[in-house]
Structures are given as structure tokens and as C-alpha cells.
N, C-alpha and C positions, 0 to 999 in steps of 0.2 A: 718765487722764479718769474722777472722777466719775461719776454718772448725775442730770441738773441735777431740779431736784427742779417739779415741779409743783403749781403747787397754783387753787388756787380762788381768783376776784376775792372781795378784803376790803373793807368798806368804810369809804370815804377815813375816816387820820385811828384801829380800828382798830389795838387796842396788840396784839388775836393774831395779826399780821399770817405768823407762822412755823409758821403750823399747815400742813402737808399736807394733803388728801383725795385722797379717792383719785377721779380719773375716772369717772364713771360713766358711759364710753362702753364698748360689746367694743370685740374688735377685727377688729371687719370695719370699727368704727366710724376707730377714731385709722385703718388704715389710707386709710380712705378722706381722711381728715384731711394722711394723707401726699402721699400722688399727690396731689390741687386745689393743694395747695404746691407742689410737686415742679414738678407741669403748667404753674402758672404763671409761677416760673422758670424753666424750659427756654422759656417760647414766649415771653416778653421775649428770651432766650437769641439767639432768629434774631432776635426782628423787629431787636435791635439791631446783626445780622451783615446783615441787608437796611439796614438804617438808611445805615450806611456803602460796601452797595454803592449809594447815592442809589436805592433801592427801597419808602422809605422816605417818601411825602409828609405832610408839616408836619414838625412834634412829635415825640418819644418818650419817655415819657413812664416813667418803670423804676419799680415799683413793693419793691426790691431792699432785704429785713430788714424791711418789710410785709409780706408774705404772711399771717403767722399772725391778723394782726387780723384785715385781707377773709375770709378761708378761713373762721376762727374761729365770728367772727360772721355771716355766710350760710348754714353748717351746720346754726345753732341754731336758725331760723327755720322754718314753719311748709307749708307744700305752695304754698297758700290767701296768706299772708303779700307781702311788696314792697316790694322796697331800692333807692334809686336808687346807685350807687356817685357818686364820683371817679373825675377819672383815673389814680390810683394802688391802685384797687378794685378791678382786669380780675382779683381771686383769689375776689371775689366772685360776678362773675353768672359764673362759669365752675365755681363749684359748683351758678347755680341752673340751668346748662347749656345756655348758649354755647359754639357749636364752632369750636377754634381757628382751622378755615380759615377763618371766618366774620369774627374778628378778625383773623386778618393778613390779608386782602381787606379788611377798613374798614380797616383803619391803609393799605395801599396804594390806596386809591382808586378800587378797581376795580367793575367792573360786579354781582359776583355777590357787591355783597361788603351788611351789610345795608339804609345809606345808598344803596346804586344808583349811589356813589361821589360822594356832597353832602357828604357831612360826614367823618372821619380820627376816629382814637383809637376810644376807647372811647366816639362821643359815638352810640350807640345802644340799643335799648329792643327788652325783647320782652315783651307783659305778659300771656301767655300762659303762658310758665317766669317770670313775677312780680321784672321788675329795669324801670324806667323811666329811660331815657339821661337821662348829667347836661347842664347847661348851664354855659359854659365861668365867665360869674359864682358866682362863691361865694359861698357862703351861701346862694344864691338853692332851692335846692332843700329846702333846711327848713322854709320857709312851704310849695313846691310839694309836702310828702311830710304835712305837718299838713294839709293837703287831700285827699290822697288818703286818710287817716286818716278824715275824717269823713266823707268819702264811699262807703268803709266803713262808720259807720254808720247814716248816713242809710236805707243796702239793706241798713238790714239783715245785715251777714257780718260776724261776728265777725273781726274779721283786722289782723295787729299789720301796721305803716308802718318801712322803717329809712332814716332818711339818713347818710350820712359827713360827714367834714368836714374839713379839717387847727388846727394851729393861726389860723396869720392868719386865716380865713373865719371864727373866731367870731368874731373884729373886728370886722366885717362887719353894716350894718343888718340885714341881712332875718334872718340867726345870729335876732339877740336880734329882731325881729318874730315870724317865725316861730313861736318857743321857747316863746316868752311867747303864745303864742293859744291852741297847744296843752295849757297850763299849766293855762289856761285853761277851756276848753274839756275837758278829761282826756282826751286826745285819747290812742288808741294809738300812739304814735312815739317809737318810741329812734332815737336821735340817739350816733353815736358819731364823739369828737372825737379826730381819730389826734395825738397831740402827739409833730412829727418834728424840734423841735430847732429848725427852720430855715422860716420860711416865702421860700419862694425863699432869696433873700442873707442874712435879717433872722434874728438869733440870737432867738424868745420871748420871751425876755427884755429886749426891746427893745421887743417891740408889745404886753407881756402887766405889766400891774405885778403882778398876783397868782401867788404859783410856779403854782398847782394850775388846772385846764380844770375842776375838776370841782364850785371853789369858785362855782362862776356857778349849779349849781344851787340853791341857798342862794337866791339872789336870784327868780327865778323858781318858788321853792315846790314846786319839784322832786324826789326820791331824785337823788343820783350818785352815783359810784363811783367808783376808781379802778384797773383791770387792765395786767397786764405786757402789751407788744403782741408782744411777742415769742413768748409760749408760750397757744400757741394752742386745748390743751386748760382754761387758767382762761376765756379770751376766749369759747371756746364755752360752757362756765358762766356765766358772768356772764349773756351776750347772752340763753342759755335764760329762765333767771332771769327777767331782766330781761321781757321775750316774757309770763310770767306772771302777770306784774304789769302789765302794761300791760294783754293780753286780758283779767282779767279785773274790769277798769275802775280802775286805781289813775292813771292818765294818761302822760302820758309818763315818760321816763329820762335821764340822760342819764349817759353812759360816757366815761372820759380812755382811753387809752390810750397807753399811755409806751410807744413807739417812736420809732426812726429814718430816715428815706430813707438808703439807702447811696450813695444817686447822686448830683448834682445836679439841679432842678428839672429838666433836659431829659435829653436829653444831647449836647446841645451846650455845658449847663454842663460846666466843666470843674472843678466843686466844689473851688478854690483855699484859697474864704473858709471851709472848718472844719479848727479842731485836727487835726491828724494824731493829738491822742491822745485826742480824743471819738471819730476812726472808728477807731479799735484798743481804742477801750473796748464800742464797736454791735457792729462785728465780731467778738465772743468773745460777744457775746453773741447770735447768727446766727441762727434760728429754727427753720430745718431744722436744721440741725445741730445744735444743740439734742434738736430730736428724734430724730432720727434715733436718736441717741447711747441717748435717753429708751427705745425703741418694741429697739433691739435689752439692753437692761439690763435689762428689767423682762419682758424670753425673751417678747414681745407680734410681734417680727419678728423673722432672723436679714439680716443683711450679704442671700446669697444673694437673700433676697425682697425688699429693695429694689434689689439691683439687676436684678432680674427688671421690678421698677415703671417701673425706669428706662427701662430697654428696652423694653416695653411705649409710653414715652410719648415714645421720640425714633422710635421707629417711625410713631406714627399723626401726627408732627412732620414727620415726610419724605413723609407722605401730601399732609397740610393745607399746605405750604411749594410743593408741587409747583398742589397744585392751584390756589396763589393766582397764582402765576405766568403760566400756563399760562393762567389766564381772562384776558381784556381788558379797556378803558377803557370807564369808560359814553361813548355817542354824545351828540353834543351836540346834537342832537334831540330826546334827554331829556328836559334840564336844564329846562322847565317840572315834569315829574309831578311831582305828589306836591306843589307849591306852590299850585294851587289847588285846589276842591272834589269840581269836575268833576274823572276822570282815567282820560275814556275815550276821548282821540282829537280831544276837543272844544276840547283846550285852546288850537289855535294859531288855529284858526275862532274862539272866544270872542275874541279880541285882537284880529284882522283886522275882526271887526264890531264892534268897539267908536273902534277906527279910523278905520271909515269913517264909524260916528258923528259923533261928531267932529269931521271934518273936514265933510262935508254939513249937520250941525246938525241930524242925527233927532231 
């Protein structure tokens, strides 16, 4: 098989789409991208095994086939920039420093997890590492991240914020309101819209009349470009350029990543509503297989180098899974911790005092 061509993302409807550009990344950076994509996939494979053993609490939402979009975009951000993922953007928070053991504990609702067993999947954040946890209401993180961008400006910080959204989520009111506000205020916000081909079981063509999500950029008066979401180098290059534009005062930037989730909405979804021909088409575009071929054919690495990376990840995940499985569940008495502002052992006392006041009219 000939080596895949990795291209710079091009402007929508640019007639020079066939021009190949050399990546501006070093060998070390290219190997970083491979490591993060492979770690994302292998970690999700471990989660799938745990899910089938009934050790994962709630749903499991795979990013199979979409790792390049999350990893390439997050890798392009600066150290002080802030992003907010969706449930399929595990790779983005891995790039920002999320630990596999924390992800595993979170999915298994363990006390050692980032939310102490109070929430699941990747509904957690760490501002010290530059990412904010998402909420389940799709589209709502667009205005939130516009607000973070505005807060950064008011604080005199030259930061860029990034939010992810799926093709179904772009039809929500929050997506429109948030992006429109960001456009009017010229906020340094990048929105990456993942063209998944399906929003749950609804084909994108059944919920959106225009062919490309990028068409919406015109309506907001902001730049919008399309990128091959399965080409990690192209995603990186476009996101880096978008960040430079945002950081220099150019306002928000909309990126449409053409990709496809190669699993159902969640692990319980059998995916039967997707035509087999479409699955086969996108399986041939697998971002990790493509990148492996590129790395070896361009002599960035050898097959032995790639195997060493895989072995390193496997060993790390063995330890992370053992840690998660041996960790305990949260004590019921800790359920109210973090719910109220006073979390210094006074929560229960405060509640009892309020009950007493209500009963005796104090």
C-alpha cells in the first residue's frame, strides 16, 4: 500500500486541495501524536473489556476512528490555553495531561477518581492542566467556553479556548448563541465540529440541510474551514493556525473535521443502522493505521519503534487497570461533599441546624 498523503487543511472550496504540504513537526512531535492516539485507543479497549465485565458504571462512549481529531487539535494549543471535550474527545484531555488511572477510576465510579465517584466517563476537569469537564447538554459548552475566553481577555491573559461539538449538537440553540456571541465580541474561541456522519442513529443529512458544517461560518461572519479529521497532521496544522488567528485578535474560528465514529452511540448500541458500505469506506481511512504507514514509509520510525510504543502503553495500562480495580467505592457519608461551599466537615451540621430552625421557627 502506498503511503497516505498528509495535507495541510485547506480553505473550504479551495481549488488547490491536492497540494501536499510537509508537516512542520519534528520527529519527536510526530511520535508524540502517535503515542497519544494509540494510548487513547488502547485505553478505550481496556474500558470496553471492563464494561463487558460490568465493572464500568453507566455508558461507555468510544472515539474509535476519531482519535486524530481530538489529539491533533489539543496538541496544537499553547500551555495556558483551555479546552472542553465532549464524551468522545478522550484523546484531547490525555494530551493535556489526564492520567489513564484517573480515567479508569472515573468510569468505574471509584473514590480515587477525579470526581470521587460522583460522576462518570470524562465528566471531569482540571484547570491546572487546561481542560474543563463537559456537561451532557450538547452545545452548552460553546457559550461556556466563549465565557472562558471573555474572562481571559478581562484578566489580561492572551489565551485561546477550544470547544468540541458533534454534527447533531450544532443544531442546538446553545451552539448558535454561543458562537454568535463569540463572533460579535471577537473572542479567541476555536470550535471544532466533528462531522460524525451520524448523530446517534440519525444521519447528518436528516438533521442538516446544508452539506458542510463550515457553511455556517458565513452566517456568523467568522472564518470556517474543513479538515480531514482522520489526518492528525492536518488537524494539528489547521488548529495551530486557527489559534494564531484567534490569539492575534481575529475572533473565533470554526473548524469542521470530516470523520466518523466507528462504533455506535455507546457500547450498548449495535450500530446496525449504519450501512455496511459506509463502515467499510471509513475503516479504510482509520487514522492510526494511516499514520503508522506514514511514519514508517517516511522513515520517521520503524515497525520496531512503533511496537516499543505499544509495549510501553500496554505496561502502563496494566498498572492503571490494577490500580482502578483495587480502588474502593466512595463512602455514602461523603455524598454531600463538594455540593455545598462549606466542605470542611460542617455540611451535615449545617443541614441539621436548618432542619431544627424549620421545625422550631428559629
